[in-house]
KEKE-3310 file (N, C-alpha, C; in steps of 0.2 Angstrom, whole numbers, plus 5000, padded with zeros to 4 digits):
npx = (5614:5622:5628:5633:5640:5628:5616:5604:5597:5586:5577:5574:5567:5576:5588:5598:5593:5600:5594:5599:5615:5631:5632:5638:5636:5635:5623:5620:5614:5600:5602:5596:5591:5589:5584:5587:5583:5579:5564:5563:5576:5580:5577:5566:5567:5580:5575:5566:5575:5583:5574:5573:5562:5563:5574:5592:5602:5616:5627:5624:5614:5615:5607:5605:5616:5613:5614:5603:5603:5606:5595:5580:5563:5554:5562:5567:5555:5552:5562:5559:5547:5551:5560:5557:5547:5535:5531:5522:5521:5509:5501:5496:5486:5472:5458:5445:5446:5444:5451:5457:5458:5467:5479:5481:5484:5498:5503:5495:5499:5512:5510:5507:5499:5493:5487:5476:5475:5488:5486:5475:5481:5491:5484:5476:5487:5491:5480:5468:5458:5444:5441:5443:5434:5431:5431:5446:5444:5435:5441:5450:5464:5474:5470:5472:5485:5489:5485:5493:5505:5503:5502:5515:5522:5517:5522:5534:5547:5564:5570:5563:5556:5552:5543:5541:5533:5526:5519:5506:5499:5491:5499:5498:5496:5506:5517:5515:5516:5530:5535:5532:5539:5552:5552:5550:5563:5571:5566:5565:5576:5575:5580:5579:5575:5572:5563:5561:5554:5552:5558:5560:5558:5569:5580:5579:5584:5599:5608:5610:5607:5611:5604:5607:5601:5602:5615:5624:5627:5631:5634:5632)
npy = (5536:5550:5566:5581:5597:5603:5616:5630:5644:5658:5671:5687:5702:5707:5702:5688:5675:5664:5648:5635:5632:5627:5609:5593:5576:5558:5545:5529:5514:5507:5514:5524:5540:5555:5572:5586:5602:5619:5627:5634:5632:5625:5612:5605:5610:5604:5591:5591:5594:5582:5573:5577:5585:5598:5610:5612:5626:5625:5611:5593:5578:5561:5547:5529:5528:5538:5554:5567:5579:5577:5572:5575:5582:5572:5561:5562:5560:5547:5540:5543:5536:5523:5521:5528:5532:5544:5555:5568:5584:5591:5581:5578:5571:5565:5573:5569:5556:5539:5533:5521:5521:5532:5526:5515:5522:5525:5512:5507:5515:5511:5498:5487:5472:5468:5479:5483:5474:5475:5489:5488:5480:5489:5500:5493:5491:5503:5506:5509:5501:5502:5513:5514:5516:5529:5546:5556:5569:5568:5563:5565:5576:5568:5555:5557:5559:5546:5539:5544:5539:5525:5525:5528:5518:5507:5505:5498:5505:5509:5519:5530:5545:5557:5570:5577:5565:5560:5571:5575:5567:5558:5553:5538:5533:5539:5532:5520:5522:5525:5513:5506:5512:5508:5495:5493:5498:5488:5476:5476:5483:5496:5513:5526:5543:5556:5571:5579:5584:5577:5570:5557:5550:5554:5550:5536:5535:5530:5540:5558:5573:5589:5604:5622:5637:5635:5629:5614:5607:5595:5578:5567)
npz = (5440:5434:5438:5432:5435:5436:5434:5437:5431:5431:5422:5430:5431:5421:5425:5430:5440:5451:5454:5456:5460:5452:5452:5456:5457:5460:5459:5464:5457:5465:5477:5491:5492:5500:5497:5505:5514:5517:5513:5497:5494:5483:5480:5474:5461:5458:5458:5447:5436:5437:5432:5419:5417:5417:5410:5411:5415:5413:5412:5414:5415:5417:5413:5414:5405:5396:5390:5396:5390:5377:5371:5363:5367:5365:5366:5379:5386:5382:5388:5402:5403:5402:5413:5425:5439:5446:5460:5463:5471:5468:5463:5450:5444:5433:5434:5430:5428:5436:5451:5449:5435:5433:5439:5430:5418:5414:5413:5403:5392:5391:5386:5394:5397:5408:5415:5422:5433:5439:5443:5452:5462:5467:5472:5482:5490:5495:5503:5497:5491:5492:5485:5472:5461:5462:5456:5453:5457:5467:5478:5493:5498:5504:5499:5485:5485:5488:5477:5468:5472:5471:5457:5453:5458:5452:5439:5440:5442:5438:5444:5456:5458:5470:5477:5492:5497:5508:5512:5512:5520:5533:5549:5551:5538:5531:5537:5532:5518:5518:5522:5510:5501:5504:5504:5490:5486:5492:5488:5474:5470:5467:5463:5474:5475:5485:5489:5504:5519:5530:5544:5548:5536:5529:5537:5535:5523:5513:5511:5511:5502:5505:5503:5502:5499:5485:5484:5485:5500:5506:5503:5511)
capx = (5613:5628:5626:5639:5640:5621:5614:5598:5596:5580:5577:5570:5568:5581:5594:5598:5592:5602:5590:5603:5622:5633:5633:5640:5636:5633:5618:5621:5608:5598:5603:5590:5594:5585:5586:5584:5585:5574:5560:5566:5583:5581:5576:5561:5571:5584:5572:5564:5581:5585:5569:5572:5556:5566:5581:5597:5606:5622:5628:5621:5611:5615:5603:5606:5621:5611:5613:5597:5604:5607:5589:5574:5558:5551:5567:5567:5549:5552:5567:5556:5542:5554:5564:5555:5541:5535:5526:5523:5517:5503:5498:5496:5480:5467:5452:5439:5447:5444:5458:5460:5460:5474:5485:5481:5486:5505:5504:5492:5503:5518:5508:5506:5493:5490:5487:5471:5477:5493:5484:5471:5485:5494:5479:5475:5493:5491:5474:5462:5454:5437:5440:5445:5430:5429:5435:5451:5441:5430:5445:5453:5471:5478:5469:5475:5492:5490:5484:5499:5510:5501:5503:5522:5525:5514:5526:5540:5552:5571:5571:5557:5558:5546:5543:5537:5528:5521:5517:5498:5496:5491:5505:5498:5496:5513:5521:5513:5520:5537:5537:5531:5545:5558:5550:5552:5570:5574:5564:5566:5582:5573:5583:5574:5577:5566:5563:5557:5555:5550:5565:5560:5559:5576:5584:5579:5588:5606:5612:5607:5610:5608:5604:5606:5601:5604:5621:5624:5632:5634:5631:5633)
capy = (5543:5554:5573:5585:5604:5605:5623:5633:5651:5660:5678:5690:5709:5708:5699:5681:5673:5657:5644:5630:5633:5621:5604:5587:5570:5552:5541:5522:5509:5504:5519:5528:5547:5561:5579:5590:5609:5624:5629:5639:5630:5622:5605:5603:5612:5599:5585:5592:5593:5575:5569:5580:5589:5605:5610:5616:5632:5622:5604:5587:5573:5555:5541:5523:5529:5542:5561:5570:5585:5575:5570:5579:5581:5565:5556:5562:5557:5540:5538:5543:5531:5517:5520:5533:5533:5550:5557:5576:5587:5593:5574:5577:5566:5568:5574:5566:5548:5536:5532:5515:5523:5536:5521:5511:5525:5524:5505:5506:5518:5507:5492:5482:5468:5467:5485:5483:5469:5479:5495:5486:5478:5494:5503:5490:5491:5510:5507:5512:5496:5503:5520:5513:5519:5536:5550:5559:5575:5566:5561:5570:5577:5562:5550:5558:5557:5539:5537:5546:5534:5519:5526:5528:5511:5502:5504:5495:5509:5508:5525:5533:5552:5559:5577:5576:5559:5559:5578:5577:5561:5557:5549:5531:5532:5541:5527:5514:5524:5525:5506:5504:5515:5505:5488:5494:5498:5482:5470:5477:5487:5503:5518:5531:5550:5559:5577:5578:5588:5571:5568:5550:5547:5556:5546:5530:5534:5529:5546:5564:5578:5595:5611:5628:5643:5633:5626:5608:5607:5589:5572:5561)
capz = (5438:5435:5437:5431:5435:5435:5437:5434:5432:5428:5422:5434:5430:5417:5428:5431:5447:5451:5458:5458:5458:5449:5457:5453:5461:5457:5463:5462:5456:5471:5482:5493:5493:5502:5496:5511:5514:5518:5507:5492:5493:5476:5480:5469:5455:5457:5456:5440:5432:5437:5428:5413:5416:5416:5406:5415:5411:5412:5415:5411:5419:5413:5415:5410:5400:5391:5392:5394:5386:5370:5369:5362:5372:5364:5368:5386:5388:5381:5394:5408:5403:5402:5419:5430:5442:5449:5464:5463:5477:5465:5462:5443:5442:5429:5439:5428:5428:5442:5454:5445:5428:5434:5440:5424:5412:5412:5411:5396:5388:5390:5383:5399:5396:5415:5418:5427:5439:5443:5446:5458:5467:5471:5475:5488:5495:5498:5507:5493:5488:5491:5482:5465:5456:5463:5452:5457:5460:5473:5483:5498:5496:5506:5495:5479:5486:5488:5470:5464:5474:5468:5450:5452:5460:5447:5433:5442:5440:5440:5448:5459:5461:5474:5480:5498:5496:5513:5514:5513:5523:5541:5552:5550:5531:5529:5539:5527:5512:5519:5521:5503:5497:5506:5501:5483:5486:5495:5484:5467:5468:5464:5466:5477:5476:5488:5492:5510:5526:5535:5546:5548:5530:5527:5541:5532:5517:5514:5510:5511:5499:5508:5499:5505:5494:5479:5485:5488:5505:5508:5500:5516)
cpx = (5620:5626:5632:5638:5633:5619:5608:5598:5589:5580:5572:5572:5574:5588:5593:5598:5595:5598:5595:5610:5625:5635:5634:5639:5634:5628:5619:5614:5606:5599:5596:5593:5589:5588:5583:5586:5578:5570:5563:5574:5585:5580:5571:5564:5576:5581:5569:5569:5583:5581:5569:5566:5557:5572:5586:5600:5613:5622:5623:5619:5612:5611:5603:5610:5619:5611:5607:5597:5605:5601:5584:5569:5555:5556:5567:5560:5549:5557:5563:5550:5545:5557:5561:5548:5541:5530:5527:5519:5510:5499:5498:5491:5476:5461:5446:5439:5446:5451:5461:5462:5467:5480:5486:5485:5493:5506:5501:5496:5510:5516:5507:5499:5489:5489:5482:5473:5482:5491:5480:5476:5489:5489:5477:5481:5493:5484:5468:5458:5447:5435:5442:5441:5428:5434:5440:5448:5437:5434:5448:5460:5475:5477:5472:5482:5494:5489:5490:5505:5509:5503:5511:5525:5523:5518:5532:5546:5559:5573:5564:5560:5551:5547:5538:5531:5524:5518:5510:5495:5496:5497:5504:5499:5503:5518:5521:5517:5527:5539:5537:5537:5551:5558:5552:5559:5573:5573:5566:5572:5581:5577:5578:5578:5571:5567:5559:5559:5554:5557:5565:5561:5567:5581:5584:5583:5595:5610:5608:5611:5607:5609:5603:5607:5604:5611:5621:5630:5635:5631:5632:5628)
cpy = (5546:5561:5577:5592:5606:5612:5625:5640:5653:5668:5682:5698:5711:5706:5692:5679:5666:5653:5638:5631:5627:5615:5597:5581:5564:5548:5534:5518:5506:5508:5522:5535:5552:5568:5583:5597:5613:5625:5635:5637:5627:5615:5602:5605:5606:5593:5585:5591:5586:5571:5572:5583:5596:5605:5614:5621:5629:5615:5599:5582:5567:5550:5535:5524:5534:5549:5564:5576:5583:5572:5575:5578:5574:5560:5556:5559:5550:5537:5538:5538:5524:5516:5523:5533:5540:5551:5564:5578:5589:5587:5573:5572:5569:5567:5570:5558:5546:5535:5526:5517:5528:5531:5517:5515:5524:5517:5504:5509:5515:5500:5486:5478:5467:5473:5486:5480:5473:5485:5493:5484:5484:5499:5500:5491:5498:5511:5510:5507:5498:5510:5520:5516:5526:5540:5554:5565:5574:5564:5566:5571:5571:5556:5551:5557:5550:5536:5538:5541:5528:5519:5525:5521:5506:5500:5500:5499:5507:5513:5528:5540:5554:5566:5577:5571:5558:5566:5579:5571:5561:5553:5542:5530:5534:5536:5521:5516:5523:5517:5503:5506:5510:5497:5488:5494:5492:5476:5470:5481:5494:5508:5524:5538:5554:5566:5577:5582:5583:5569:5560:5547:5548:5552:5539:5529:5533:5535:5552:5569:5585:5601:5617:5634:5641:5630:5619:5608:5601:5583:5566:5556)
cpz = (5439:5433:5437:5430:5433:5438:5433:5436:5428:5427:5426:5434:5427:5420:5429:5438:5447:5456:5461:5455:5456:5454:5453:5458:5457:5462:5460:5461:5463:5477:5484:5495:5495:5501:5501:5510:5515:5512:5503:5491:5487:5475:5475:5462:5453:5454:5449:5435:5431:5432:5421:5411:5415:5413:5410:5411:5409:5415:5412:5417:5414:5417:5411:5404:5395:5394:5391:5390:5378:5367:5368:5367:5371:5367:5376:5389:5387:5387:5400:5408:5404:5409:5425:5433:5446:5454:5465:5469:5474:5462:5454:5441:5437:5432:5437:5427:5435:5445:5450:5438:5428:5435:5433:5418:5410:5410:5404:5391:5386:5387:5387:5398:5402:5418:5423:5434:5443:5446:5452:5463:5471:5474:5482:5493:5498:5502:5503:5489:5487:5488:5475:5460:5457:5459:5456:5460:5466:5479:5487:5495:5498:5501:5488:5479:5485:5481:5466:5466:5471:5460:5449:5453:5455:5441:5434:5440:5442:5445:5450:5461:5464:5477:5486:5497:5502:5516:5515:5516:5530:5543:5550:5542:5528:5531:5534:5521:5513:5519:5514:5499:5498:5504:5493:5482:5487:5490:5477:5465:5465:5467:5468:5478:5478:5491:5498:5515:5531:5537:5547:5542:5528:5531:5538:5526:5518:5514:5509:5507:5502:5504:5503:5500:5488:5479:5488:5493:5507:5504:5505:5516)
residu = (MET:HIS:VAL:VAL:ASN:LEU:ALA:LYS:GLN:VAL:PRO:VAL:ASN:GLY:ALA:ALA:LEU:THR:ILE:LEU:HIS:PRO:THR:SER:PHE:ASP:ILE:GLN:ARG:GLY:GLU:SER:VAL:ALA:ILE:VAL:GLY:ALA:SER:GLY:SER:GLY:LYS:SER:THR:LEU:LEU:GLY:LEU:LEU:ALA:GLY:LEU:ASP:GLN:PRO:SER:THR:GLY:GLU:VAL:TRP:LEU:ALA:GLY:LYS:SER:LEU:ALA:ALA:LEU:ASP:GLU:ASP:GLY:ARG:ALA:ALA:LEU:ARG:GLY:GLU:LEU:ILE:GLY:PHE:VAL:PHE:GLN:SER:PHE:GLN:LEU:LEU:PRO:MET:LEU:THR:ALA:LEU:GLU:ASN:VAL:MET:LEU:PRO:LEU:GLU:LEU:SER:GLY:ALA:SER:ASP:ALA:ARG:LYS:ARG:ALA:GLN:ARG:TRP:LEU:GLU:ARG:VAL:GLY:LEU:ALA:ASP:ARG:GLN:GLN:HIS:ARG:ALA:GLN:GLN:LEU:SER:GLY:GLY:GLU:GLN:GLN:ARG:VAL:ALA:ILE:ALA:ARG:ALA:PHE:ALA:VAL:ASP:PRO:ALA:LEU:LEU:LEU:ALA:ASP:GLU:PRO:THR:GLY:ASN:LEU:ASP:ALA:GLU:THR:GLY:ALA:ARG:VAL:ILE:GLU:LEU:LEU:PHE:GLU:LEU:ASN:ARG:GLU:GLN:GLY:THR:THR:LEU:VAL:LEU:VAL:THR:HIS:ASP:THR:GLU:LEU:ALA:ALA:ARG:CYS:GLY:ARG:ARG:LEU:SER:LEU:HIS:ALA:GLY:HIS:LEU:GLU:SER:GLY:VAL)
# end
């Protein structure tokens, strides 16, 4: 991933409010990177820009040699489907589908012939083997988070983007998810980019990008 002068402004009361000031950095394949900072520092905005879910005011994001700015929405969606797994704070599950169906959905959209088997395997790995047939709306917040994590992992992404992946989990389940994240990184070379307040998770990452009031302070 190559990020060049990426910035985001939004209009507020006739003026421009800067959410993210121009920032540039590279993330190498197989790296694990934590994006850290106080609430409102621009972390989730940056993650959305990296995924092409939001459009920057200026600057570019390059993924797999392609500039997101040069692609239309369909092109960005196709690139996301090919390369990226997501874990959102808001889960983004379809409430009337079962846990299993939610995890299977992106696999089926990509044409995977073994969608059910892969979805079942990942639900087992996040501790939800006995909740596969429950609809998302019947699950607790922590269980929904685990379904979202299984869905992200199941597509074998080259890049996993996660916004507070352990934020709704108890300590034991959070520790299990952290181990899964780094197993994916270690065994499959998946690049991890994680927005987190979890100091243990941030410490496990190879590098931290620290944001303060929309400014990138360090990339150590």
